[in-house]
C-alpha positions as CSV (number, residue, x, y, z in Angstrom):
1,X,112.1,123.6,115.8
2,X,111.2,122.9,119.4
3,X,112.0,126.5,120.4
4,X,109.1,127.6,118.2
5,X,106.1,127.6,120.6
6,X,103.5,127.7,117.8
7,X,105.1,124.7,116.1
8,X,105.3,122.7,119.3
9,X,101.6,123.3,120.2
10,X,100.6,122.5,116.6
11,X,102.7,119.3,116.7
12,X,101.1,118.3,120.0
13,X,97.6,118.9,118.5
14,X,98.5,116.7,115.5
15,X,99.9,114.0,117.8
16,X,96.7,113.9,119.8
17,X,94.5,113.7,116.7
18,X,96.7,111.0,115.1
19,X,96.7,108.8,118.3
20,X,92.9,109.0,118.2
21,X,92.6,108.5,114.4
22,X,94.9,105.4,114.6
23,X,92.9,103.8,117.4
24,X,89.7,104.5,115.4
25,X,91.3,103.1,112.2
26,X,92.1,99.7,113.7
27,X,88.8,99.6,115.5
28,X,86.5,100.5,112.6
29,X,87.5,97.6,110.3
30,X,86.9,95.1,113.1
31,X,83.7,96.8,114.2
32,X,82.3,96.7,110.6
33,X,83.1,93.0,110.4
34,X,81.5,92.4,113.8
35,X,78.1,94.0,113.0
36,X,77.9,92.5,109.5
37,X,79.7,89.2,109.6
38,X,81.4,89.8,106.2
39,X,84.7,91.4,105.2
40,X,82.8,93.1,102.3
41,X,81.5,95.7,104.8
42,X,85.0,96.3,106.1
43,X,86.0,96.8,102.5
44,X,83.0,99.1,102.0
45,X,84.1,101.2,104.9
46,X,87.5,101.6,103.3
47,X,85.8,102.4,100.0
48,X,83.8,105.2,101.5
49,X,86.8,106.6,103.3
50,X,89.1,106.5,100.2
51,X,86.4,107.7,97.8
52,X,85.8,110.8,100.0
53,X,89.5,111.3,100.7
54,X,89.9,111.4,96.9
55,X,87.8,114.6,96.7
56,X,90.2,116.4,99.1
57,X,90.6,118.9,96.4
58,X,87.4,120.6,97.5
59,X,89.2,121.6,100.7
60,X,92.3,123.1,99.0
61,X,90.9,126.5,97.8
62,X,89.2,127.1,101.2
63,X,92.4,126.3,103.1
64,X,94.6,128.4,100.9
65,X,92.3,131.4,101.2
66,X,92.0,131.4,105.0
67,X,94.4,133.9,106.6
68,X,94.5,132.1,109.9
69,X,94.8,128.3,109.5
70,X,93.7,127.8,113.1
71,X,90.1,128.3,112.1
72,X,90.0,125.0,110.2
73,X,91.1,123.1,113.3
74,X,88.7,124.8,115.6
75,X,85.7,124.0,113.3
76,X,86.6,120.6,111.9
77,X,88.0,118.7,115.0
78,X,85.0,119.2,117.3
79,X,82.6,118.2,114.6
80,X,84.5,115.0,113.9
81,X,84.6,114.3,117.6
82,X,80.8,114.3,117.7
83,X,80.6,111.9,114.8
84,X,83.1,109.5,116.4
85,X,81.2,109.6,119.7
86,X,77.9,108.9,117.9
87,X,79.4,105.6,116.6
88,X,80.5,104.6,120.1
89,X,77.2,105.3,121.7
90,X,75.2,103.6,119.0
91,X,77.3,100.5,119.3
92,X,77.1,100.4,123.1
93,X,73.3,100.8,123.0
94,X,72.8,98.2,120.3
95,X,71.6,100.8,117.7
96,X,74.6,100.7,115.3
97,X,73.6,99.7,111.8
98,X,75.7,99.4,108.7
99,X,74.0,102.5,107.1
100,X,74.6,104.6,110.3
101,X,78.2,103.4,110.5
102,X,78.8,104.3,106.8
103,X,77.1,107.6,107.3
104,X,79.4,108.6,110.2
105,X,82.4,107.3,108.3
106,X,81.5,109.5,105.4
107,X,81.1,112.6,107.6
108,X,84.4,112.0,109.3
109,X,86.1,111.4,105.9
110,X,84.9,114.8,104.6
111,X,86.1,116.6,107.7
112,X,89.4,114.7,107.4
113,X,89.8,116.3,104.0
114,X,90.1,119.7,105.5
115,X,92.2,118.5,108.5
116,X,94.7,116.7,106.3
117,X,94.9,119.6,103.8
118,X,95.6,122.2,106.4
119,X,98.1,120.0,108.1
120,X,100.2,119.9,104.9
121,X,100.3,123.7,104.7
122,X,101.2,124.5,108.3
123,X,104.9,123.4,108.4
124,X,105.8,125.6,105.5
125,X,103.9,128.6,107.1
126,X,105.5,128.2,110.5
127,X,109.1,127.3,109.7
128,X,109.6,128.3,106.0
129,X,111.0,126.3,103.1
130,X,114.6,126.1,104.3
131,X,113.5,124.2,107.4
132,X,110.7,122.1,106.0
133,X,112.7,118.9,106.0
134,X,113.7,119.4,109.7
135,X,110.0,120.1,110.5
136,X,108.8,117.1,108.5
137,X,111.3,115.0,110.3
138,X,109.7,115.9,113.6
139,X,106.2,115.6,112.1
140,X,107.0,112.1,110.8
141,X,108.5,111.0,114.1
142,X,105.6,112.4,116.0
143,X,103.0,111.1,113.6
144,X,104.6,107.6,113.5
145,X,104.8,107.5,117.3
146,X,101.2,108.7,117.6
147,X,100.2,106.0,115.0
148,X,102.0,103.3,116.9
149,X,100.4,104.4,120.2
150,X,97.0,104.7,118.7
151,X,97.0,101.4,116.9
152,X,98.4,99.7,120.0
153,X,95.8,101.2,122.3
154,X,93.1,100.4,119.7
155,X,94.2,96.8,119.6
156,X,94.2,96.6,123.4
157,X,90.7,98.2,123.5
158,X,89.4,95.7,121.0
159,X,90.6,92.8,123.2
160,X,89.6,94.4,126.6
161,X,86.4,96.5,126.0
162,X,85.4,96.1,122.4
163,X,85.6,98.2,119.3
164,X,83.6,101.0,120.7
165,X,86.6,102.0,122.8
166,X,88.4,103.2,119.8
167,X,85.5,105.5,118.8
168,X,85.3,107.1,122.2
169,X,89.0,107.5,122.4
170,X,89.0,109.2,119.0
171,X,86.3,111.6,120.1
172,X,88.2,112.6,123.3
173,X,91.5,113.1,121.6
174,X,90.0,115.2,118.8
175,X,88.5,117.5,121.5
176,X,92.0,117.7,123.1
177,X,93.6,118.5,119.7
178,X,91.1,121.3,119.2
179,X,91.9,122.8,122.6
180,X,95.6,122.7,122.0
181,X,95.0,124.9,118.8
182,X,93.1,127.6,120.7
183,X,96.3,129.7,121.5
184,X,98.0,129.0,118.1
185,X,97.4,131.7,115.5
186,X,98.8,130.5,112.2
187,X,98.9,133.6,110.0
188,X,99.5,132.5,106.4
189,X,100.6,134.4,103.3
190,X,98.2,137.1,102.1
191,X,94.9,135.9,100.7
192,X,94.5,136.5,97.0
193,X,91.6,138.6,95.8
194,X,90.5,136.3,93.0
195,X,87.2,134.5,93.3
196,X,86.9,131.1,94.9
197,X,86.2,129.6,91.4
198,X,89.3,131.2,89.9
199,X,91.3,130.1,92.9
200,X,90.1,126.5,92.3
201,X,91.0,126.6,88.6
202,X,94.5,128.1,89.3
203,X,95.2,125.1,91.6
204,X,94.4,122.6,88.9
205,X,96.4,124.5,86.4
206,X,99.5,124.0,88.5
207,X,99.3,120.3,87.9
208,X,99.9,120.8,84.1
209,X,102.9,123.1,84.5
210,X,106.4,122.1,83.3
211,X,107.8,120.2,80.3
212,X,106.2,116.8,80.0
213,X,103.7,117.7,82.8
214,X,105.8,116.0,85.6
215,X,103.0,116.3,88.2
216,X,100.7,114.2,86.1
217,X,103.3,111.6,85.5
218,X,104.1,111.3,89.2
219,X,100.4,111.2,90.0
220,X,99.8,108.4,87.6
221,X,102.5,106.3,89.3
222,X,101.1,106.9,92.7
223,X,97.6,106.0,91.4
224,X,99.0,102.6,90.4
225,X,100.5,102.2,93.9
226,X,97.4,103.7,95.6
227,X,95.2,101.0,94.1
228,X,96.8,98.6,96.5
229,X,96.9,101.0,99.5
230,X,94.0,99.4,101.4
231,X,95.0,95.8,100.6
232,X,97.5,95.2,103.5
233,X,94.9,96.2,106.3
234,X,92.3,94.0,104.6
235,X,94.8,91.1,104.4
236,X,95.7,91.5,108.1
237,X,92.0,91.3,108.9
238,X,91.4,88.3,106.7
239,X,94.5,86.4,107.8
240,X,93.8,87.0,111.5
241,X,90.2,85.8,111.2
242,X,90.8,82.7,109.1
243,X,94.3,81.6,110.3
244,X,94.4,82.0,114.0
245,X,92.5,80.4,117.0
246,X,92.1,83.8,118.7
247,X,91.4,86.2,115.8
248,X,91.1,89.4,117.9
249,X,94.4,88.8,119.6
250,X,96.2,88.0,116.4
251,X,94.6,91.0,114.6
252,X,95.8,93.4,117.3
253,X,99.4,92.0,117.3
254,X,99.8,91.8,113.5
255,X,98.2,95.2,112.8
256,X,100.5,96.7,115.5
257,X,103.5,95.0,113.8
258,X,102.5,96.5,110.5
259,X,102.3,100.0,112.1
260,X,105.7,99.5,113.9
261,X,107.2,98.9,110.5
262,X,105.6,102.1,109.3
263,X,107.1,104.0,112.3
264,X,110.6,102.6,111.5
265,X,110.2,103.5,107.8
266,X,109.2,107.1,108.6
267,X,112.1,107.5,111.1
268,X,114.6,106.1,108.5
269,X,113.4,108.6,106.0
270,X,113.7,111.4,108.6
271,X,117.2,110.4,109.5
272,X,118.6,109.7,106.1
273,X,116.9,112.7,104.5
274,X,117.2,111.5,100.9
275,X,116.0,114.8,99.3
276,X,118.4,114.4,96.4
277,X,117.3,110.9,95.5
278,X,113.6,110.8,96.3
279,X,112.6,109.1,93.1
280,X,115.0,106.3,93.3
281,X,114.1,105.5,97.0
282,X,110.4,105.6,96.1
283,X,110.8,103.2,93.3
284,X,113.1,100.8,95.3
285,X,110.6,100.6,98.2
286,X,107.7,100.0,95.8
287,X,109.6,97.1,94.4
288,X,110.4,95.7,97.8
289,X,106.9,95.8,99.3
290,X,105.5,92.9,97.2
291,X,108.2,90.6,98.5
292,X,107.1,91.4,102.0
293,X,103.5,90.7,101.2
294,X,104.4,87.3,99.7
295,X,106.3,86.5,102.8
296,X,103.3,87.3,104.9
297,X,101.3,84.8,102.8
298,X,103.9,82.1,103.2
299,X,104.4,82.3,107.0
300,X,100.8,82.6,108.1
301,X,99.4,81.2,110.4
302,X,102.7,81.2,112.4
303,X,102.4,84.2,114.7
304,X,106.1,85.3,115.2
305,X,107.1,85.0,111.5
306,X,103.9,86.8,110.6
307,X,104.9,89.6,112.9
308,X,108.2,90.0,111.1
309,X,106.5,89.9,107.7
310,X,103.9,92.5,108.5
311,X,106.6,94.7,110.0
312,X,108.4,94.6,106.7
313,X,105.2,95.4,104.8
314,X,104.6,98.4,107.0
315,X,108.2,99.6,106.6
316,X,108.2,99.4,102.8
317,X,104.7,100.8,102.3
318,X,105.2,104.0,104.3
319,X,108.2,105.4,102.5
320,X,106.8,106.2,99.1
321,X,104.0,108.3,100.4
322,X,106.2,110.1,102.9
323,X,108.6,111.2,100.2
324,X,105.9,112.0,97.8
325,X,104.2,114.6,100.0
326,X,107.5,116.1,101.2
327,X,108.4,116.7,97.6
328,X,105.0,118.4,96.8
329,X,105.4,120.6,99.9
330,X,108.9,121.6,99.0
331,X,108.5,122.5,95.3
332,X,105.1,124.2,95.6
333,X,104.7,127.9,96.4
334,X,103.5,128.4,100.0
335,X,100.3,130.1,98.9
336,X,99.2,127.1,96.8
337,X,100.3,124.1,98.9
338,X,96.7,123.3,100.0
339,X,95.4,123.2,96.5
340,X,98.3,121.3,94.9
341,X,98.6,118.7,97.7
342,X,94.8,118.0,97.8
343,X,94.6,118.0,94.0
344,X,97.5,115.5,93.7
345,X,95.8,113.3,96.2
346,X,93.0,112.7,93.7
347,X,95.2,110.2,91.8
348,X,96.0,107.7,94.6
349,X,92.7,108.5,96.4
350,X,90.4,107.4,93.6
351,X,92.6,104.4,92.9
352,X,92.5,103.4,96.6
353,X,88.8,103.6,96.8
354,X,88.4,101.3,93.8
355,X,91.1,99.0,95.0
356,X,89.5,98.6,98.5
357,X,86.2,97.6,97.0
358,X,87.8,95.3,94.5
359,X,89.9,93.4,97.1
360,X,87.0,93.3,99.6
361,X,84.8,91.7,96.9
362,X,87.5,89.2,95.9
363,X,88.0,88.2,99.6
364,X,84.4,86.8,99.6
365,X,85.2,84.0,97.1
366,X,89.0,83.9,96.7
367,X,91.4,82.0,99.0
368,X,93.3,84.4,101.3
369,X,96.7,83.1,100.1
370,X,95.7,83.6,96.5
371,X,94.5,87.1,97.3
372,X,97.8,87.9,98.9
373,X,99.7,86.8,95.9
374,X,97.5,88.8,93.6
375,X,98.2,91.9,95.7
376,X,102.0,91.1,95.7
377,X,102.0,90.7,91.9
378,X,100.1,94.0,91.4
379,X,102.5,95.9,93.7
380,X,105.5,94.4,91.8
381,X,104.1,95.7,88.5
382,X,103.5,99.2,90.1
383,X,107.1,99.2,91.3
384,X,108.4,98.3,87.9
385,X,106.3,101.1,86.4
386,X,107.8,103.6,88.8
387,X,111.3,102.5,87.8
388,X,110.4,103.0,84.2
389,X,109.3,106.6,84.5
390,X,112.3,109.0,84.2
391,X,110.3,111.8,85.9
392,X,109.8,109.7,89.0
393,X,113.4,108.5,89.1
394,X,114.6,112.2,88.9
395,X,112.4,113.5,91.8
396,X,114.5,115.6,94.2
397,X,114.7,119.1,95.8
């Protein structure tokens, strides 16, 4: 894989963008809380992000029809850099308001729809189906390392210079990611001659193919799991603020522990390569995650035990999604990956948006420990549902 110059440059571009995105992700929740004084606004940020991520399907037909995928990067990444820099400058000059923040978050989320969709098509285009797991192993390792670096840097910036540092870093690294893509031409399979509308319909039709419509069954399970997707970051924010003498310090450490767990989970998947038992591994980790959430409730506000608990949460929570998208990439024809991946994201995306708003609203009046146990119970039920669906248990390629 590393002898493939195009793949290496693309991987470097993705790494740069992920480092910036991760620093931004840890900063924006804290920033929203700072300017509003309520966790509800942090939840509203997640709601806007997840709601717009859930319409990623609008990007699929465009991505699949573009003969050179590089075009998406060269258009989307600079625009998103401008939006991130706008947030940073507004905060530094005292002009950042909740509506402006939510507006920039919305713009970046829509641009992310195109970035994320094209990123899921590139490995198959550059290395082919036979090498997709090798490529995804490197992508997972690079992305996890970039996430760890970004979250760690973002946490340090919050402590040292404030939340605006994450916005400026995101803008700079997005610009670098775009520059890295300039020499990388990613010629895809031939563009179909059908109209954009027909292309769109064909993408949705693929979700209903097969006996028992397996894509719909799998999507329903991931919708149940996706409802709780935003809960762990919100719980970290809530626990850090209400349970520790130095909230910023605790938030940076606990969020980083959560991401380190995600890094380890991704590397475990890459190393073990459970392509023949995807469904069973997905269900098992979905059942394990609520136990880790409950542990995080029990041990807070003790810092070291909390670090271990949030590490476990991150590890368990990253595996189902990693395997889910690898499965979709592997079983979908190359010319339709953009549409199928983005269409399938609708299931967990809508659920995540609703869940973020629901848990943010509950956090206003519900005790943090009780909220943690509610999340744990819900995740346990989602895991049991996954185990009960034969189509999920049988996932493999």
